[in-house]
KEROKE-319242 format. One record per residue (C-alpha): y, z, x; residue number from 1. Coordinates in nm, 4 decimals. Example, Ala and Ser with C-alpha at 12.3 -4.5 7.8 and 13.67 -1.06 7.14 Angstrom:
KEROKE-319242
<atom y="-0.4500" z="0.7800" x="1.2300" num="1"/>
<atom y="-0.1060" z="0.7140" x="1.3670" num="2"/>
//
This chain:
KEROKE-319242
<atom y="-0.0118" z="-0.0478" x="0.0107" num="1"/>
<atom y="0.2744" z="-0.1678" x="0.2347" num="2"/>
<atom y="0.5624" z="0.0009" x="-0.0257" num="3"/>
<atom y="0.4164" z="0.3291" x="-0.0697" num="4"/>
<atom y="0.7108" z="0.4657" x="0.1045" num="5"/>
<atom y="0.9008" z="0.4112" x="-0.1897" num="6"/>
<atom y="0.6885" z="0.5668" x="-0.4144" num="7"/>
<atom y="0.8161" z="0.9037" x="-0.6196" num="8"/>
<atom y="0.6296" z="1.2592" x="-0.4649" num="9"/>
<atom y="0.5119" z="1.2516" x="-0.8309" num="10"/>
<atom y="0.3930" z="0.9263" x="-0.8019" num="11"/>
<atom y="0.2010" z="1.0049" x="-0.5436" num="12"/>
<atom y="-0.0010" z="1.2567" x="-0.6865" num="13"/>
<atom y="-0.0669" z="1.0771" x="-0.9901" num="14"/>
<atom y="-0.2239" z="0.7926" x="-0.7866" num="15"/>
<atom y="-0.4835" z="1.0717" x="-0.5949" num="16"/>
<atom y="-0.5700" z="1.2502" x="-0.9241" num="17"/>
<atom y="-0.6566" z="0.8912" x="-1.0287" num="18"/>
<atom y="-0.8757" z="0.7844" x="-0.7201" num="19"/>
<atom y="-1.0556" z="1.1158" x="-0.7656" num="20"/>
<atom y="-1.0907" z="1.0866" x="-1.1274" num="21"/>
<atom y="-1.2945" z="0.7825" x="-1.0553" num="22"/>
<atom y="-1.5024" z="0.9071" x="-0.7756" num="23"/>
<atom y="-1.7044" z="1.2649" x="-0.9261" num="24"/>
<atom y="-1.8744" z="1.3199" x="-0.6090" num="25"/>
<atom y="-1.6064" z="1.3500" x="-0.4219" num="26"/>
<atom y="-1.3820" z="1.2008" x="-0.1407" num="27"/>
<atom y="-1.2852" z="1.2868" x="0.2013" num="28"/>
<atom y="-0.9276" z="1.2912" x="0.2977" num="29"/>
<atom y="-1.0229" z="1.0180" x="0.5103" num="30"/>
<atom y="-1.1187" z="0.8260" x="0.2386" num="31"/>
<atom y="-0.8816" z="0.9259" x="0.0165" num="32"/>
<atom y="-0.5933" z="0.7866" x="0.2578" num="33"/>
<atom y="-0.7962" z="0.5418" x="0.3216" num="34"/>
<atom y="-0.8086" z="0.4355" x="0.0037" num="35"/>
<atom y="-0.4555" z="0.4559" x="-0.0983" num="36"/>
<atom y="-0.3467" z="0.2795" x="0.1988" num="37"/>
<atom y="-0.1441" z="0.7191" x="0.3182" num="38"/>
<atom y="-0.1459" z="0.8193" x="0.6399" num="39"/>
<atom y="-0.4031" z="1.0999" x="0.6886" num="40"/>
<atom y="-0.0832" z="1.3610" x="0.8045" num="41"/>
<atom y="0.0680" z="1.2263" x="0.4138" num="42"/>
<atom y="-0.2743" z="1.2758" x="0.1944" num="43"/>
<atom y="-0.3472" z="1.6136" x="0.3723" num="44"/>
<atom y="-0.0254" z="1.7191" x="0.2773" num="45"/>
<atom y="-0.0330" z="1.6356" x="-0.0614" num="46"/>
<atom y="-0.3943" z="1.7086" x="-0.1334" num="47"/>
<atom y="-0.2591" z="2.0531" x="-0.0410" num="48"/>
<atom y="0.0244" z="2.0932" x="-0.2347" num="49"/>
<atom y="-0.2166" z="1.9865" x="-0.5122" num="50"/>
<atom y="-0.5260" z="2.1942" x="-0.3958" num="51"/>
<atom y="-0.2708" z="2.4828" x="-0.4429" num="52"/>
<atom y="-0.1889" z="2.4325" x="-0.8073" num="53"/>
<atom y="-0.5597" z="2.4473" x="-0.8729" num="54"/>
<atom y="-0.5222" z="2.0593" x="-0.9775" num="55"/>
<atom y="-0.7750" z="1.8926" x="-0.6811" num="56"/>
<atom y="-1.0509" z="2.1538" x="-0.5824" num="57"/>
<atom y="-1.3085" z="2.1093" x="-0.2716" num="58"/>
<atom y="-1.7282" z="2.0416" x="-0.3246" num="59"/>
<atom y="-1.9349" z="2.3557" x="-0.2075" num="60"/>
<atom y="-1.9990" z="2.1827" x="0.0539" num="61"/>
<atom y="-1.5836" z="2.1790" x="0.1524" num="62"/>
<atom y="-1.6428" z="1.8019" x="0.3066" num="63"/>
<atom y="-1.4589" z="1.6040" x="-0.0312" num="64"/>
<atom y="-1.2008" z="1.7020" x="-0.2721" num="65"/>
<atom y="-1.3095" z="1.6768" x="-0.6587" num="66"/>
<atom y="-1.0515" z="1.7101" x="-0.9448" num="67"/>
<atom y="-0.9375" z="2.0706" x="-0.9975" num="68"/>
<atom y="-1.0316" z="2.2719" x="-1.2637" num="69"/>
<atom y="-0.6748" z="2.2546" x="-1.4399" num="70"/>
<atom y="-0.7266" z="1.8410" x="-1.4656" num="71"/>
<atom y="-1.0830" z="1.8733" x="-1.6442" num="72"/>
<atom y="-0.9933" z="2.1735" x="-1.8811" num="73"/>
<atom y="-0.6436" z="1.9425" x="-1.9815" num="74"/>
<atom y="-0.8743" z="1.6652" x="-2.0697" num="75"/>
<atom y="-1.1537" z="1.8376" x="-2.2558" num="76"/>
<atom y="-0.8406" z="2.0095" x="-2.4891" num="77"/>
<atom y="-0.7289" z="1.6377" x="-2.4396" num="78"/>
<atom y="-1.0358" z="1.4919" x="-2.6228" num="79"/>
<atom y="-1.0302" z="1.3863" x="-2.9702" num="80"/>
<atom y="-1.1827" z="1.5016" x="-3.2771" num="81"/>
<atom y="-1.4248" z="1.1693" x="-3.3161" num="82"/>
<atom y="-1.5116" z="1.1747" x="-2.9601" num="83"/>
<atom y="-1.6172" z="1.5118" x="-3.0124" num="84"/>
<atom y="-1.7624" z="1.4266" x="-3.3621" num="85"/>
<atom y="-1.9509" z="1.1688" x="-3.2004" num="86"/>
<atom y="-2.1256" z="1.3615" x="-2.9422" num="87"/>
<atom y="-2.1991" z="1.7090" x="-3.1424" num="88"/>
<atom y="-2.2745" z="1.6154" x="-3.5003" num="89"/>
<atom y="-2.6724" z="1.5094" x="-3.4321" num="90"/>
<atom y="-2.6970" z="1.9080" x="-3.3501" num="91"/>
<atom y="-2.4900" z="2.0318" x="-3.5926" num="92"/>
<atom y="-2.6933" z="1.8975" x="-3.8299" num="93"/>
<atom y="-3.0137" z="1.9750" x="-3.7360" num="94"/>
<atom y="-2.8963" z="2.3491" x="-3.7258" num="95"/>
<atom y="-2.8013" z="2.2720" x="-4.0746" num="96"/>
<atom y="-3.0646" z="2.1690" x="-4.2109" num="97"/>
<atom y="-3.2986" z="2.4358" x="-4.0118" num="98"/>
<atom y="-3.1000" z="2.7472" x="-4.1323" num="99"/>
<atom y="-2.9429" z="2.5968" x="-4.4622" num="100"/>
<atom y="-2.5899" z="2.6986" x="-4.4055" num="101"/>
<atom y="-2.2924" z="2.5257" x="-4.2742" num="102"/>
<atom y="-2.2398" z="2.5032" x="-3.9137" num="103"/>
<atom y="-1.9592" z="2.4308" x="-3.7398" num="104"/>
<atom y="-1.7756" z="2.3623" x="-3.4312" num="105"/>
<atom y="-1.4018" z="2.4928" x="-3.3128" num="106"/>
<atom y="-1.1945" z="2.4056" x="-3.0441" num="107"/>
<atom y="-0.8774" z="2.5971" x="-2.8828" num="108"/>
<atom y="-0.5085" z="2.4270" x="-2.9215" num="109"/>
<atom y="-0.3211" z="2.6242" x="-2.7469" num="110"/>
<atom y="-0.3030" z="2.9536" x="-2.8676" num="111"/>
<atom y="-0.4547" z="2.8605" x="-3.2115" num="112"/>
<atom y="-0.8083" z="2.7833" x="-3.2699" num="113"/>
<atom y="-0.9381" z="2.4987" x="-3.5387" num="114"/>
<atom y="-1.2583" z="2.3676" x="-3.6834" num="115"/>
<atom y="-1.3050" z="2.0181" x="-3.5668" num="116"/>
<atom y="-1.6606" z="1.9482" x="-3.6707" num="117"/>
<atom y="-1.8456" z="2.0631" x="-3.9479" num="118"/>
<atom y="-2.2406" z="1.9798" x="-4.1208" num="119"/>
<atom y="-2.3499" z="2.1324" x="-4.4572" num="120"/>
<atom y="-2.5698" z="2.1643" x="-4.7218" num="121"/>
<atom y="-2.3425" z="2.0722" x="-5.0190" num="122"/>
<atom y="-2.2229" z="2.4549" x="-5.1013" num="123"/>
<atom y="-1.8935" z="2.5855" x="-5.1805" num="124"/>
<atom y="-1.8011" z="2.8242" x="-4.9131" num="125"/>
<atom y="-1.7848" z="2.5290" x="-4.6791" num="126"/>
<atom y="-1.4341" z="2.4725" x="-4.7285" num="127"/>
<atom y="-1.3325" z="2.7887" x="-4.5261" num="128"/>
<atom y="-1.4184" z="2.5404" x="-4.2253" num="129"/>
<atom y="-1.3789" z="2.1718" x="-4.3316" num="130"/>
<atom y="-1.2290" z="1.9818" x="-4.0101" num="131"/>
<atom y="-0.8512" z="2.0441" x="-3.9309" num="132"/>
<atom y="-0.8658" z="2.3967" x="-4.0481" num="133"/>
<atom y="-0.6706" z="2.7033" x="-3.8418" num="134"/>
<atom y="-0.9228" z="2.9779" x="-3.7996" num="135"/>
<atom y="-0.7248" z="3.3378" x="-3.8586" num="136"/>
<atom y="-0.7582" z="3.4696" x="-3.4989" num="137"/>
<atom y="-0.8446" z="3.8411" x="-3.5775" num="138"/>
<atom y="-1.0765" z="3.7537" x="-3.8542" num="139"/>
<atom y="-1.2852" z="3.4206" x="-3.7990" num="140"/>
<atom y="-1.6041" z="3.4750" x="-3.6200" num="141"/>
<atom y="-1.4822" z="3.1023" x="-3.4582" num="142"/>
<atom y="-1.1868" z="3.2510" x="-3.3031" num="143"/>
<atom y="-1.3134" z="3.5750" x="-3.1305" num="144"/>
<atom y="-1.6072" z="3.3743" x="-2.9860" num="145"/>
<atom y="-1.3523" z="3.1754" x="-2.7912" num="146"/>
<atom y="-1.0498" z="3.4583" x="-2.7483" num="147"/>
<atom y="-1.2563" z="3.6819" x="-2.5427" num="148"/>
<atom y="-1.2857" z="3.4338" x="-2.3014" num="149"/>
<atom y="-0.9127" z="3.3478" x="-2.2210" num="150"/>
<atom y="-0.7334" z="3.5197" x="-2.0662" num="151"/>
<atom y="-0.5311" z="3.8864" x="-2.1607" num="152"/>
<atom y="-0.1799" z="3.6335" x="-2.1666" num="153"/>
<atom y="-0.3560" z="3.3983" x="-2.3677" num="154"/>
<atom y="-0.4871" z="3.6840" x="-2.6107" num="155"/>
<atom y="-0.1436" z="3.8431" x="-2.6412" num="156"/>
<atom y="0.0275" z="3.5148" x="-2.7766" num="157"/>
<atom y="-0.2412" z="3.4265" x="-3.0020" num="158"/>
<atom y="-0.2034" z="3.7928" x="-3.1427" num="159"/>
<atom y="0.1842" z="3.8164" x="-3.1743" num="160"/>
<atom y="0.2118" z="3.5388" x="-3.4390" num="161"/>
<atom y="0.1140" z="3.6344" x="-3.8177" num="162"/>
<atom y="-0.1667" z="3.8720" x="-3.8041" num="163"/>
<atom y="-0.3271" z="3.8810" x="-4.1720" num="164"/>
<atom y="-0.5018" z="4.1194" x="-4.3894" num="165"/>
<atom y="-0.7386" z="3.8998" x="-4.6005" num="166"/>
<atom y="-0.9857" z="4.1791" x="-4.7180" num="167"/>
<atom y="-1.0197" z="4.5267" x="-4.6483" num="168"/>
<atom y="-1.2392" z="4.5001" x="-4.3296" num="169"/>
<atom y="-0.9960" z="4.2574" x="-4.1406" num="170"/>
<atom y="-0.8959" z="4.4164" x="-3.8695" num="171"/>
<atom y="-0.4914" z="4.4074" x="-3.7735" num="172"/>
<atom y="-0.4489" z="4.6055" x="-3.4903" num="173"/>
<atom y="-0.4024" z="4.4134" x="-3.1499" num="174"/>
<atom y="-0.5952" z="4.7326" x="-2.9923" num="175"/>
<atom y="-0.8780" z="4.7107" x="-3.2889" num="176"/>
<atom y="-0.9425" z="4.3634" x="-3.2378" num="177"/>
<atom y="-0.9085" z="4.3585" x="-2.8720" num="178"/>
<atom y="-1.1973" z="4.6433" x="-2.8586" num="179"/>
<atom y="-1.3933" z="4.4482" x="-3.0884" num="180"/>
<atom y="-1.3033" z="4.0980" x="-2.8149" num="181"/>
<atom y="-1.4838" z="4.3463" x="-2.5739" num="182"/>
<atom y="-1.8011" z="4.3690" x="-2.7784" num="183"/>
<atom y="-1.8149" z="4.0216" x="-2.8088" num="184"/>
<atom y="-1.8441" z="3.9539" x="-2.4452" num="185"/>
<atom y="-2.0760" z="4.1964" x="-2.3953" num="186"/>
<atom y="-2.3428" z="4.0554" x="-2.6428" num="187"/>
<atom y="-2.2440" z="3.7027" x="-2.6597" num="188"/>
<atom y="-2.1710" z="3.6357" x="-2.9698" num="189"/>
<atom y="-1.9117" z="3.6725" x="-3.2534" num="190"/>
<atom y="-1.9227" z="3.7792" x="-3.6220" num="191"/>
<atom y="-1.6422" z="3.7629" x="-3.9220" num="192"/>
<atom y="-1.8684" z="3.9992" x="-4.2323" num="193"/>
<atom y="-1.6267" z="4.0228" x="-4.5498" num="194"/>
<atom y="-1.3408" z="3.9657" x="-4.3359" num="195"/>
<atom y="-1.1939" z="3.6164" x="-4.4934" num="196"/>
<atom y="-1.3946" z="3.6694" x="-4.7923" num="197"/>
<atom y="-1.5507" z="3.9348" x="-4.9355" num="198"/>
<atom y="-1.8449" z="3.7604" x="-5.0072" num="199"/>
<atom y="-1.9120" z="3.5557" x="-4.6959" num="200"/>
<atom y="-2.0040" z="3.6397" x="-4.3304" num="201"/>
<atom y="-2.0119" z="3.3566" x="-4.0318" num="202"/>
<atom y="-2.1278" z="3.4299" x="-3.7158" num="203"/>
<atom y="-2.0287" z="3.2380" x="-3.3800" num="204"/>
<atom y="-2.1144" z="3.2065" x="-2.9527" num="205"/>
<atom y="-1.9363" z="3.0685" x="-2.7339" num="206"/>
<atom y="-1.8983" z="2.7059" x="-2.5995" num="207"/>
<atom y="-1.8866" z="2.7066" x="-2.2453" num="208"/>
<atom y="-1.8228" z="2.3781" x="-2.0382" num="209"/>
<atom y="-1.7888" z="2.3857" x="-1.6994" num="210"/>
<atom y="-1.5398" z="2.3990" x="-1.5082" num="211"/>
<atom y="-1.3383" z="2.4087" x="-1.8056" num="212"/>
<atom y="-1.4614" z="2.7652" x="-1.9550" num="213"/>
<atom y="-1.4844" z="2.8498" x="-2.3237" num="214"/>
<atom y="-1.2307" z="2.6178" x="-2.5016" num="215"/>
<atom y="-1.4950" z="2.5599" x="-2.8156" num="216"/>
<atom y="-1.7557" z="2.7945" x="-3.0261" num="217"/>
<atom y="-2.0225" z="2.6714" x="-3.2605" num="218"/>
<atom y="-2.0244" z="2.8536" x="-3.6025" num="219"/>
<atom y="-2.2741" z="2.9684" x="-3.8995" num="220"/>
<atom y="-2.1180" z="3.0390" x="-4.2438" num="221"/>
<atom y="-2.2488" z="3.1125" x="-4.5690" num="222"/>
<atom y="-2.2871" z="3.3908" x="-4.8441" num="223"/>
<atom y="-2.2683" z="3.7692" x="-4.6605" num="224"/>
<atom y="-2.6278" z="3.8311" x="-4.7513" num="225"/>
<atom y="-2.7604" z="3.5885" x="-4.5797" num="226"/>
<atom y="-2.6060" z="3.4950" x="-4.2656" num="227"/>
<atom y="-2.6243" z="3.8553" x="-4.2270" num="228"/>
<atom y="-3.0184" z="3.8447" x="-4.2762" num="229"/>
<atom y="-2.9804" z="3.5569" x="-3.9826" num="230"/>
<atom y="-2.8097" z="3.7621" x="-3.7280" num="231"/>
<atom y="-3.0696" z="4.0529" x="-3.7563" num="232"/>
<atom y="-3.3180" z="3.8277" x="-3.6982" num="233"/>
<atom y="-3.1974" z="3.6616" x="-3.4155" num="234"/>
<atom y="-2.9978" z="3.3923" x="-3.4895" num="235"/>
<atom y="-2.7340" z="3.4299" x="-3.2174" num="236"/>
<atom y="-2.9850" z="3.3304" x="-2.9584" num="237"/>
<atom y="-3.0829" z="3.0145" x="-3.1205" num="238"/>
<atom y="-2.7352" z="2.9205" x="-3.1667" num="239"/>
<atom y="-2.6826" z="2.9850" x="-2.7510" num="240"/>
<atom y="-2.9405" z="2.6759" x="-2.7063" num="241"/>
<atom y="-2.7524" z="2.4850" x="-2.9318" num="242"/>
<atom y="-2.4106" z="2.5730" x="-2.7702" num="243"/>
<atom y="-2.5610" z="2.5244" x="-2.4167" num="244"/>
<atom y="-2.6989" z="2.0985" x="-2.5417" num="245"/>
<atom y="-2.3469" z="2.0996" x="-2.7329" num="246"/>
<atom y="-2.1780" z="2.1699" x="-2.3579" num="247"/>
<atom y="-2.4237" z="1.8996" x="-2.2162" num="248"/>
<atom y="-2.3127" z="1.6534" x="-2.4554" num="249"/>
<atom y="-1.9590" z="1.6568" x="-2.4150" num="250"/>
<atom y="-2.0156" z="1.6710" x="-2.0468" num="251"/>
<atom y="-2.2581" z="1.4148" x="-2.0502" num="252"/>
<atom y="-2.0385" z="1.2022" x="-2.3081" num="253"/>
<atom y="-1.7157" z="1.2455" x="-2.1519" num="254"/>
<atom y="-1.8924" z="1.0255" x="-1.7830" num="255"/>
<atom y="-2.0291" z="0.7789" x="-2.0973" num="256"/>
<atom y="-2.3480" z="0.9593" x="-2.1299" num="257"/>
<atom y="-2.5383" z="0.9167" x="-2.5198" num="258"/>
<atom y="-2.5026" z="1.1954" x="-2.7544" num="259"/>
<atom y="-2.7657" z="1.4386" x="-2.7536" num="260"/>
<atom y="-3.0241" z="1.5708" x="-2.9863" num="261"/>
<atom y="-3.1884" z="1.9020" x="-3.0381" num="262"/>
<atom y="-3.5925" z="1.8899" x="-2.9811" num="263"/>
<atom y="-3.7620" z="2.1201" x="-3.1721" num="264"/>
//
């Protein structure tokens, strides 16, 4: 790139990110410099700046540069709903068919959690998780399953808005909500037992997609007696298996893979 000296610094940074995105296994310092036509010292300086911001990382061996966690997280959060639906609907449909309840995937967007995909029997309570619905951070299982694994700053911001008491069982005190989030981290799943509607319950597990972390959750909602029975029978463990399959589907799908299916 003979004209590279005329490029703005921001353009140079973006070109590095674009080229690294094309090489998932990473590029060495010399390869980055050669591909972009940069002096080795310039390439090293730009890469070091991107590394400090966690936009670029190193492979386990330390011999190659790869796209950093912040970029991967941003890409995951900006994935459109149609992509997520195409790579998760089969898994949700299988689970819904097996247990006879409404299953859904939610995602955190900023500090709000929103339902984005749903598979359901023809049941009236599915309206509580219709795609596009914003979920209460203090009451819904899917929100708790995600917020439990966010930074304290994100949790504080999520709880700083209007916290609604939907039923007598809804927690509104931030300290009590945070205590419950700590329990979610310990046991690996969240519940909503009559907190949104006295007749309904839900259970949700986090979906961890490395290296972005927990930005999705998998939930099951239905009549309170049936969901509490499923929880007692160990449905969270079954859901955790499905959550891992969803994480794999989203990861491979982002690299051109095919949607996953759930066996068994």
